[in-house]
N, C-alpha and C positions, 0 to 999 in steps of 0.2 A: 537477403531475407532468410528466415528460417521457415521450414515447412514440416509440420507434424504429419506422421503417417496417419491413416484413417483410424487406427485403433489407439492413437496417442502413445504408442510404445516406443517410438523413435522420432527424433527431430533431426532433419537434414538441413544443410546449409546450401542455399542457392545464390550464386553470384552471376548476375546477368548484365551485359552491356546496355546502357540506357538508350544508345542510338539504334538498338535493334540489330546491329551487325556483330557477328561473332557468335560463339557458342555459349549457352548458359551452362555454367559448371554446377553440377549437383554433387555435393560432398557428403559422404556418410562416415560416421566415426565409430560405428559398431552397433550390433543388434542391441536394442533396448537402451541405447545411449541418447542423451539429449544435450543440446548446446544452448548457451545464452550469453548475454553481455558481449555482443559482437561489436568490435571497434576496429576501424582502419588505423593501423599504426604507421603505415606508409602507403603510397599509392598502389603498391602491389602486395601489401601484407595485411592480413586480418588476424587480430587476436581475439580469442573467445574462451569461454569457460565450459567445462564439463558440467552438466546440470541434471536435475531431476525434477519431476513434477511435484509441486508443493501444495499444501492444503488450501482448499476453498477457492483456488484460482486456477483455471485451466491453462497454465503456462509454466515452462521450466524455469527453475531458479538455480543459481550457481552453487556448485559444491566446493568452490574455492580452489579448483584445479585449473590452471591456465595453460593453454597451448596456442600456437600460432601456425598459420599456413599461408602459402602464396596463393594466387588466384587460381592456379591449376589444381591445388590440393595435393601436389606431389612433394613439395618441400615443407614438411610439417616439423615443428619443434616444440617439445614439451618445455614449458617455462617453470611451472610450479606444480607439485603433486607428489604423492608418495607411491612408489612403485617397488615391488619386491624383486629381489634377485632371482634370476631363472638359470639354474644349472651353473655353468661357469661364467655366465654373463652377469655383470654387476649393473643394476639400474642406476642411472645418472642422478635421478631426483629422489630425495628422501625427506620431503617437506611435509611434516605432520602439522598441518594448520590450514588456514584459509587465506587465499590470495585474491585480490581484486585490483583491477586497473584503476589507478588514481588520476593520471594525467598523461596525455600524449605530448611529447616534446616535438613540436612542429619544426623547430630549427635543426633537429637531428632526426631525419626520417628513419623510422624503424625503432626509435628509442622511446621508452615510456617509463613513468614512475608506477610502482606496484606496491600496494599495501600487503603486508603479510603478518598475520597473528597466529602464533603457534597454539596447539591444543593441549600441550602437556607442560605448560610453563606456569602453572598456578591458576587460581581463580580469576585474577585480573592481570593477565600477561601483558608484556610490552608489545607494541606494534612496531614493526620495522618497515621502513620505506626503502625500497631498492630502485636503483636505476637499472633498467633491463634492456638489453639489445634483443628485440623480439625476433630477429633473424637467426641469431646464434644461441640465444638463451643465456649468454654471459650476463652477470649481474654484479652490482657493487652496492653496499649499504651506504645510504646518504643521510638517514635520519632515524632516530629511535624515540618513541614516545611512550610514556607510562600509561597504564590502565586504558589502553585503546582510545586515547583522545583522538579527536578528528583534526586534521591539518587542512588549511587552505593554502594553495600555492599561487605564486604570481606567475606571469606568463613565461618566465624563464625557468620555472620549475623549482624556485626557492620557496621553502615553507615559511610563511609569514605570520599566520594566525593559527593558534592551537586552542581548541575548545574541549575541555575535559569536564569531569564531574568530581565533586568532593564526596566525603563520606555520607553526606545527606542527599546526595544526588542532585545538588544544585550546580549550575554551570560555573566553571572557572575558565577565564579567557586570558591567554598570554599572546604576546606578539613580538615580532622583531621589527624594530623601527626602520632598520635597513636590512638588506639581504644577508649581511654578514654579522649583524649584531647578535648579542645573546638574547635568550628569551627573557621577557619581563612582563609583569602583570599589565594588561591593557587598561589604560585609565578609564574611569567611569564616563568621562566626557565623550568617549568613543563607543564603549561597549554597552552602557546601560546595564540591564539585567543579563541580556544575552544578545548575540547577533548570529546571523546565518546568511546563506545565499551570497557569500562574499565573492565579488569579481574585481580583479585588479586591472588597472589600465596598463599600457605598455611600459610606463615608467616604474611601476611597482610601488610607487609611493602613495597613490590614490586608489580608492576602491569604492564600489557601490555595494551596499549591504542592507539587509532588513534587520531592524533593531527593535527590541522590546525593552522599554525602560523599567517597567515594574511588573512584568508578567502578562501584560495585555497583548492583544493581537498586534504584531509588529507593524511599524511604518518603515519607509525606505529613505535612506540617507546616502549622501556622498561623503566619504571619509578621507581625511588627509592624515596619514600616519605620522608624517614628520611633524606637522603642526599640532597633532593631537586634537583636531577639531572635526566637526561634522556639520553638514548643511542639509536641511530637510528637502526632500523632493515632493512636489505637489502630489499628494496621495491621500485618499480617504481610508483610514485604517478601519478594521472591523473583522476581517477574516484573513487567514493565512493564504499564501499562494498555493494553488494547485499546479500551475504551470507558470514559467517565467521565460517567455521568448527573448532571445538575444539578438543583438545587432551583428549578425555574421558569426564566423567561427570563433573569433576571440574578442568579440565586441561585448559591450555592457548590456544589462537587461534593458529592454525597451517597453515591456508591458508586464503587468501582473494579472493573472487570470485566477479568480476565486470561484469555487463551485459549491461551497458548504451551505449556501442559501441560494437566492436568485443569482444565476450566472452573471459575473461581472468581469469586464475587461477595462483596466485602467492603464493608460499609456504614460510611461515615465518620461519619455523624450519625444514630444510631438514633432520635432524637426527631423528625426532620423529617417533616412530612406527606408529602413527596415520597418519602422512604424507605419509608413505609408504603404509598404508592401503588405504588412499584416492586416491593416485596415481594409485594403482592397480585397484580400482573400476572404475576410469576414463578410464582405458584401457579396462576393462571388458564391459563398456557401451560406445563404441566409438561414437563421435559426440553428446554426452549428457553431462549435468552438474550433478554432484553428490554433495550433501550436507548432512552432518551429522545432524540429527534432535534431537536425544536423545540417552541416554545410560542407561543400567542397572546400578545399584548402584556400581557394581564392574567393570563396563566399559568393560565387556567381550562380551556383546551383544550390537550391535549398530543399531539403527533405522536410515535409510538414505533414502533420496528422490532422484529420478532420473527423469530428464525431458529434453526435447529438443525443438527445434522450431516446430517440427511436432508431438511430443509426449507429451500429458499432464502428470502431475506428477504421478509417481508410488512410492509407499513406500515399502521398503524391510527391513528385519532384517538379519544381518550377525552375526553368532556365531564365535568369534575370536579364539575359541579353535579348532573348527572343520573346520572353513572357509567355512561352508555351508551357502548359501544365500536363503532366503525365501521371496516370494512376499506376502505382507500382505494387501495391499489396492491399489486401482486405483481411481483417481479423475474422469476420464471419460472413463470407460472401453469399451464403444461403439466406440470410435475413433480408426480408423485404420491408423497408422502413414504413411504407404506407400501411402495413398490416400491424404495426406495433402500436403500443399505447403511449400517450403523452405523459410527461412527468411534470407536475406542477409544484413549484415551491410554495410552502406555507409558512406562516409566522403566527405565533400565539404567545400569550402570557401564561407562565406556569403559576400554580397556586402560591409559589414562594416569591413571585414578583419578577422573575427574570423573563426576558424575551427569548423564546426558543424558536428553532427553525427545523423544518423537515420537508418531506416530499410526499405527494400523492401520485401514484401511478394508476391510471384508469383509462379504459377505452370509451368512456362515456360518462354522462352526468349521473349523480346518485339520487337518492341513497342506494347503495349497493352492499352486498355482503362484502366484508372487509377482512383482510389479513394484516395484522400488525407485525412488522418484521424488524425487530431491533438488530443493530449491527453488532459485530464481535469486537474484540479488543479487551476491554472497552476504552482504555485510556490511550489516546493518540489517534486511532482510526476514526473515521467519520463517514457518514453517507454523503454522497455528492450528486449533483445533477449530472445525468449521463445515462448510458445504457446499462441496465442491471438485468442479467439473464433470469435470476429468480423472480424478480418483480414482473418482468415481461411474461414469463410463463404463467404466473398467477393471474395477471391481467387478461391474458388470452383465454382464460377459463371463466371470465366474467367477474372477477374479484377486483375491488379497489385495494391497493397496497399502500400501507402507511409506514414510512420510515422517519425516524426522529433522531436528531442530534441532541440527545439528552446531555445533561451536565456530565462531565468526565470525557466527552468526546473531544477529538482534536479539531483543528481548523479555526479556533477562536483564541488561541494563546494559552499559555500554561496555567494562568489563573482559572480559566474555565475548566481546564482538564483537572486541576487539583480540587475543584469544587465537587467532583465526584468521588474523591478519596473517602473511603469508609462509608460510602452511601450506596453500595451495590444493591442492597435490598430496600433502601430508604428513598431519598429524594430522586435518585435516578429512575426508580420505578414510578414515583409521582409524576415525573416529567412525561413519561410514556403514557400513563393513564390520562394526563391532562390533554395530550395530543389526541387521544381517542375521543375524549369528550368534545374537543373542538370539532372533530370530524363528524360527530353525531349532531352537534348544534348547527353545523354548516351544511347539513344534508348530504355529506359525502358517504357516510356509513349508515347502513340499516342497523339500528341498535340491537335488534334481536338476532343478528347473524354476524358475529365478530369472533375471529380466532387469532391465535398468535403462532408465529413460526420464526425461529432464529437459530443461528449456528454459533458455537463457542460461547462467549458471553451472551450472545443473542439467544442461545438455547436456554441459558440460565434465566434471562429475562422472560422468555416465553413461558416458563413454568412459574416464575414469581408473580407475573401479572395476574393470572387467575387465582393464585394463592392470596394476594393482597386485595384484589379488586374482583371478587367472584361475580359481581353484578354485571360486569362488562363483557364476559367471554362465554363462548359455547364450547371451545375446544382449544388444545394446545399441541404444538409439534416442537420437540426439542431435537436438534441435530448437532451431534458431537458436543453436547452442552455440559456445562459445569452445574452440578446439582447439589453438591455438599461442600460448603466452604471449609469445613474442618478437614475433609479429604484433600482439598486443593492444597492445604498447607503441608501435606505429606507425600502426595503422588504427583507424577508428571515432571516434565523436563525443566519447568521453571524452578523447582526446588533444588536442582542439582548444582546451582552456583550461589555464592554469597550474595551477588547482586540480585539474583532472582528471589531468594528468600527475603531479602530486605525489601524488595518491591512488594511482595505479598503482604509483609507487615505494614507497609506504608499505605497500601490501597485497601486492605481488608481489616487491618487492626488486629489486636490480640485478645479481644474479649470473646471467650468461647461461648458464652451465653448468647451474645449478639450474633456470632457466626452461625450457631445452631438455629436461632430464630429466623435467620435469613437464608436457610438452606432448604430448598424444596424437598429433598430426600428425608429431612427430619420433621416435615410438617405435611405429610401426604394427606392426612385427614382433612386438611383445609382446602385441598384441591378437588373441586366438585365437578370438573369437566372431563370429558374423554381425552386421553393423552396418547400420543404416538411418539415413541422414542427411536432415534436413528443413531447408529454408532458404527465406527470402523474399529475392528478388533486390534489393529496395529497402531492406534492413535497414541502418540507419546506426549502430546501437549495436554490432552484431556483423556487419560487412559480409561480402560474398561472399569476400574473401581468406581468411577463417577456414574457410569451407566448402571452398574450393578447396584450401587447404593440406592438409587431411585427405584429401579425395577423391583428389587427385593423388598423395599419398603411397601410398595403397592401390593406385592404378592402376599406379604405377611398379614395384610389387612383384607385380603380377598377382593382387592379392587382391580378390575380388569384393566390392562394397558396393552396397546399394540406396540410391537417392536420390529426393528429391522437391524440386523447386525451383518455387516459385509466383511467377509474374510479378506485380510491383506490390505484393507483400506486404512488410511491414517486420518488426519484431522481434516476431513472433507473427502468426498469421493472423486476419483479420477477415471475409473473405468467407465466407458460410455454405457456399458450394460448396466452397471450399478446406478449411474445417474438416471438412466431411463427408468429403471425399476423404482428409484426413489420418487421421481415425478409421478409415476403411475400410482404409487401408494398414497402420495400426498393428495392427488386428484380425487381418489376414492374416499379418503378420510375426510377431506374438506367437503366433498359433495354430500357425504352422509350427514354432516353436522351443521353446515351453513350454506350448502348449495341450494339449487332451485327446488329440489325435492325434500329438503330437510324439514323436520317437524319441530 
């Protein structure tokens, strides 16, 4: 397990014997260093990535530099990374790119397949797959794919399916009918529009996969690559999988867990012993979700996670021989579930006729003052049932919190995601406002005390809502938000690649008049509510010109606006001090405008 220091400035690796015998090894990799993506590549060998804390989530993410260590921490080997020469010593690794573990080769302990994409090979570089000895660092190239396509490997490590993108960013799928065959387009009888979540059986000729035929939320099938046929699995489609528990270390999926609406667990193979184990654990942890995270090599021990709307994730190990369960880690051990608010799924019809889904987090019945909290992204990410720190903080202060999976969100298939293209300030905003009106009609929200708060795209929506629907809101909080769509076309890291620029054209369009009409910074006269803007001055995704565009527009019209700019912070705050200050400022701002003493 990893253990962050109290100030989150370092993440250490702890390796502890489950039987309680022996010493727990605590490994440090340097001051201000973090680690992530930890994988056992042999019984005595761990491979992990150097990492950094990334925006909006309090956890480290890989920098693409891999190294390995034995269980004592003494035998460490750099696998991928760029290191400068020091004096007369020549650094062994000069890898200018991003590496990640693709597959552990169980038949060759210590060996693994590693993805590597270089940073200086053009805008759409090749991705190379290496076979790597994680004990010595020796590597050999086994596969090379264009434009960073994704490969699916069979259990022996042969690449069998390749999913890429064409110039219109539509999926292209190729496959090898046998392990040694040449790549060929996968027939439509197998692939439909797209497929994902592919798991091969031991033969390598048959697989289980989720398939979308026409861009709808996928269904699950058993594929026969040799015959070019597929057989449907009993499954009610509607939402994409959040988790897919497997039948042991190399076994097929046994369940699909979806959380984009009311939590759902559908079993794909009711006869599997792992299905019975999962169902038993769901009963042992009522009102929680259980997912299998990992397995011992013989699958007799299972690492599983448990969480709920009020309980952050806990990890347990169960010994299938003794059926004894052992708690091994907690993500937020200081949280007391009984003090948290419940999260209730909601469903409503938008003014455009579609069925929409969302969640209400509240510590009691309404009508209550409410905070509308649109998610970021916006295309692909989605709000899900579970523990949300922002929502729980606001609920602890007496607010109901509304989260909406508006059109453009992930979780319901690519067609639903595409329905939000070029609708950032249009139908996507209609969906959020319709959810607010549903909340008023159903006595969840006090109609005279509603505010918006969001980060990234959510910050954009938080300002667009009172701009377009001034009758609904009393205040707005934008956190590292996009406020001018014309600036977004010029500033930020998305514009630095051809794919990124093409993405912006696809989702925003090229109509400057429309972009200006849907930019809060260019329409501040229509924003009639108090505004609080929060920004990190080192944000590369949504840089300071976005914050400045809106702040300066308010200033030019003598409209007061509260601000908070944190030095050194990026696209979301990581310093505990800054997060605490943000919550204090939010509490004061909301209390003033929609709290108990608000006028």
